[in-house]
N, C-alpha and C positions, 0 to 999 in steps of 0.2 A: 457559639463555636466552640468545640475544645481544642487542642494541643495534644499534637500525636506524638509519643514517643518513638526515640531511635529504633527502640526494641518491637516499638507499634510498627512503625513504618516497615521496616524487614517483614517482620509476619507478614502483614496485611499485604504486599508487592510479591510475597512470594506465590502467597494463595492465589493474587491475579494472574500470576507470570504462567500459574500451572492451570489457572482454569479459562485464561485468556482465548477460547476458538470461537471461530467463527469471523475472521477479519477487524478491520479497524472499527467498524459499525459498535459491534456487538460487543468491542473491547472498552471500546466508548464510554458505550451504554455499563459496563459492570464496572467500571471505574466509575461511575456517578452515583451508582447503586452503591457502592463501600463506603466513598469517601463522601458523597452528601448527604445523600437518603439516612445510612445505617449510624454514621461514628461522625458525622456535620463535621468532620473537619475540616471544611470550605463552605464556602455560600453557594448556592446557584448559578449570582452574578459572577463571583468572581472563576466559577468553574468555566463557563460557556466564553468569559473572555478572555480565557487563557485558550481553548480550544478554538476562538478564534485568532487568536494569534498562532495559534501551533498550525494551524491551515493556512497561515501566509508563509509559513516558513517552507525550505526546499524537504524530502524526506516525507518518514512515514508522521503521521500526526499522533498517531496513540500515543508511540513509544514517547515520542517528544512532551506530550500533556505527564505522562508519567514522570518525567524528568523533573519535569517545571515544578508537580506538586513536592518530590522529592528536595527539590531546591529552596522552594516556600519554605516548608517547614523545618530543614536542619541543614539549608547552605550545599555547599558542592559535593560535601560527603550525603548526602543525603540523596539528592542527586543522581548520584553515583550509583547508590544502592537501589533506587527507586528501576532506573533506567534497566541498571541490568538483570534486576534481578524480570524483568519486562520482557526480557528478549532471552535470555540465557536457556530457561529449560526448554521453550521452544524450539529452541537450533540446535538443541542436543539430540531431541527428538529426532528435528527434522535428520541430521543428523543422520542418525540409527540407521531409519529410515532408508535413507537416499543409498546408504550403500548396502542394504537388501535391494533396492530398485537397483543400483546398477549389476549386483554381483546375477540378480536370479531374474531380471525383469523380462529377459527371452522366455521365459519357462513357460508357458500356454498356459496353466492355471494362474500364476501370478501377471501375465498379459492379458487375460482375461475379470481379472479387477480392478486392475486399471484401466480397461474400456469403459466398469461401470460406473468408476471416478470419476473421466473424462467427461461423461453424462451427467454427473448430478452438477460437477462443477461448471458447465454452464447455465444450469438451473441458479445457480448460487450469485454468476455474475450478472445475472437480468437482476435479482433478487437488489445488489448493490445498486443498479441503476434505480429501480424504483424509489430506495430508500433516499439514494440523494435528488434526486430529481423532484421528489415532496418538499427538500430543503431548501434547495438551490433556488428555483423556479418560481420566481416571483410574481415578476410583471413580466410585459409581452418583451421586451429587452433580452430578459434574462433569455425568454426561450427561443428567442431571433440567437441571441448569444450559442446556445445549444445546439444549436441546429446548423450554424457554419461552422463550430469546432468539428462535428459529424462531417460533415460535406468535405470538410479541408482536409479531412484523415483519410473519410474510406471512399471518395473519389480522385482527391488527387495528391493520395498520399505523402500530404505536409506532414513535414519533423515535428512529432511530439512538443519540444520547447517552443519553437515558433507559434504553435496555438495556443498555449496554456499564456504565453509572455504577451501574446497580444491581448486575450483577453483582459487580464492586467489593468495592461494599459489603457486598457477604454475604461475600465470601468475606474481607474483611478484619476483621469482627464475628464471623466462625465459626470464627477462630482462636485457639488460646488457649495457644499455646504460648510460653515464657516469650522476655523477650529475651536474649540473650549479649550480656553486657559487654562493650564495643569500649572499650580506655584510650586511643586517638590522640584528638588535641585539636577541637573540632570546629570546620572550615571556614567560621566564618561569613563572616569578613570576603573571602576570597578569592569565594566564593560572592556574597556582596552586591556588589561589584563589577563581576561577571563581569554581573551580572543586570542591574545600572543601564546599562551599556556597553552589553549586546546587545541588554537591552528596545527602547532608544532608535533602535537598528541597526534594529530590525524597527518599530517603534511611529511612529518620526514618519515617514515614507513615508506609511507607513499615513492619517495626520490631514493630512498636505498631497496626498493623492489623495483622499480624500473631501471635500475643500474644495475643489479647486480644478481636479480632472479631470471631465471626462460622466461622468452620473450612469452607465454601464455598466460604468465600471472601476470606480466608487468602489464597484458593487455585487458587482465578480469580487473587488476586495481584501477588501473588507469579508469574503466569504461563505469564499474562501480563509484567511484571516485566523482565525475560525473554526473552521476543520476544523484547521487546526494547535494551537489549543487543545481539541478535542475529541473528536479521532480518534486513541481508544484500539484497536487491537487490527491496526497495521497496514493495510498497504496495500490487500487485496483486502478488509479488511472496511471499510473506509471507503468503497470502492463505492457500496455500500448506500445510506450516506446519501448519497449523490451523486446516485444515480440517482432517490433521492425527492425532492431538491431542483432538481439543475441540468433533469432530465429531465422529471419530474413537475410540479413548482412554477414554478418561473422558467421553462423550455422555453428557456434557452439553446442545448441541444442536441435532438434526436431520439435515442431509441433505437439506430436506423442509427448514428446518428454516433459516440456512445457507445461502443458495440461494435465499430466502426471505431478510432474513438483508444487502445481496449484493445487492439485486435488491434497496432497500431502502435506501441504501447510494450512492449507482451510480443516484440515481433521489433527489437527494437531492444538496445542495454544503458541501462542507469539506473532509477528511479525509474519507479513505474507511474504514479503521480500527477500528470501532465501533459495541460492543456489550449491550444487555439488560440485566440483570436479577435482577431487579428492580432497585432499584434508589441507592441504597449501590451499587449493583453489578455496575451498568455507572457509576457511581461517580469513584471510584475505577479503573474502564477498563479508563478512559479516562485518569485520574494522571498519573497512573505507565506506562500507552502507550507514551503520551506527554510530562512530567515532564524531563524526562531522555532527549528531545531532546532540550533544554532551557541547559543544560549540556553540551550536547556533541560540543553545537555552541559555547556558553559563554568561552568554555574551549580550543577549537580545532578553531572558526574560525581565533583568532590572527597567527596562524604559516599560513592560507593559501597560502600569500606569496612564502612560503620556500616549501609546498607541492605541489603547482603545478612545481617544477622544479625537483621532485625527479622524475625520470622516473619508477622505481620499483613501486612505489605507483600507478602510470597512468597504467604500466601493471598488478598490483593485480584488480584497476580496470575495465579493459577490460577481465579479465578473471571472474571478477564477473558478469557483466552485460551478457554474450556470454551464461555462467550457467544459468541466469533467462531467457533467453529463453529457454531453455529445462523443466524450472520449469513451465512456462505458460503453455508451449504445455501440459504437464501433467496435468496441471491444467484441460485444457481445456477439454482434453478427460477424465479424470473422471467427470468432469460437464454433459460431453455428454451422459456418458453410464447411469449418476442417472438422470438426466431431458429427453431424448427422448426415453428408456426403463424402463418398468415398473418391469421387470426383471430384474437383475444383481445379480451374482454370483463371490463370491473368488474362486479362485482358487493358490493350494499351491504344487510345487513339488521342492523339497530342498530347495536351496537357493529364488528363483521363487515366488514371491507375485503377481498374475495377479487378473485382474476383465473380468469378463466374462459377457457383455448381453446377454440375451438371441433372436434370431433378430425377434422371430414369437412375442413378445411381446411390439415393435413399436410402440409408441403411434405419430398418425398422426397429433393429433394438436399441440402440443407444437413442433415436428417438421417442421410443415409448417411454423409455429410463428416462429420458431428458423431463419428457410431461410428470412422470410420477414424482420423479421430484422435484419440478416444482411445485404439484400441488401439494407437495408434505410439507416443503419450506413455504407457500406463502399462506395455501390455506388452510394447512392442518397446525402450522405453525412449530414444526417439529424441530429438537433440538439438531444441529446441522450436522455434530456426529454418527447421527442416527441414521440421516437419510442419505448420508455417503456410505457409512456400512452396509443399508441396507442395499444400493445400487452396486455397490463391488460385490455383493454377496451372489443376487442374481444371476450376474454373467458368471461367476465364479460357479454356481452350482448347473449353470447351464452348459458349460465348459467341462466338466465334468464328466457328465450324462447325455 
């Protein structure tokens, strides 16, 4: 293995931050190619161990993995550089695009562009479902967990955190392999110092916002802080919780706006979970989502060697990843119903809480575009920005003529 200088680290993660299109799966693959295959800065085993560790944490695992590598090579400064460069390029691009959307999104041509984006996003989520299921569903028990998670969310509208935490608990208690001894000293002091510093960096702004900012900004800060604590399972998994809370309960966004936002995030580099509500709302969302990532990594990374020898934690991770398959399946079906059908009716009967699309309201153009996007992504393996651009261009052309 070769050692990365600070300048090499900065240049590499600046490039990764600009090129990391396609969501967490593509971003993790890009970092693997850069850091393991090409530059050989980290071994395959260590990279995969760190990825497993990041998936045990709440929050965006790809950004945390970038922060971990920076921390591993150049301590806290390296972690800050790698994590910030992974997030900021995409955040700035999405901010600009979101301002354009807010200003001109109601124009017929712009609205047509986003109709195409919404159809392509459905194919993106289905692709994520297939990727995660191949990695997560290794045993019959994992299939059962995925099915139960889907049923809990789609049939009974169970809270997202309850589903994920229940799967983690099952994986933890059902694993009985003995703990492998690790002779290294426990890094308590280092972790406690990092937790105190980065906990203050995250929570002091939250306290000030909730006390002195307008109510809507305080609500945004509290909501995304809650996401940062409880969003196990990665970016696609948390979209279900956002759909439940942001769209259905708080009604900060409509479903088409959320789909458009996901399309913007997928077609630009960087993490998916970014929302626009003015500059202040965007800044608060960014801070409350990603500042905790530095806390988890700087406090938890010193324990990585010990955690990778703990079979029960590995069992918890397997339970989470299996449940995430059910979560993304629910998200796929929920998106499909609202994108492909003009009329979707809620249905309740006792504990059951369903959505029932009206078959006669099937929208032919979004259905055809979703099928085209799925073909290009899954069979032809076209780059995601090209697929989104083609889908948007088709609807824009039809609107123009």
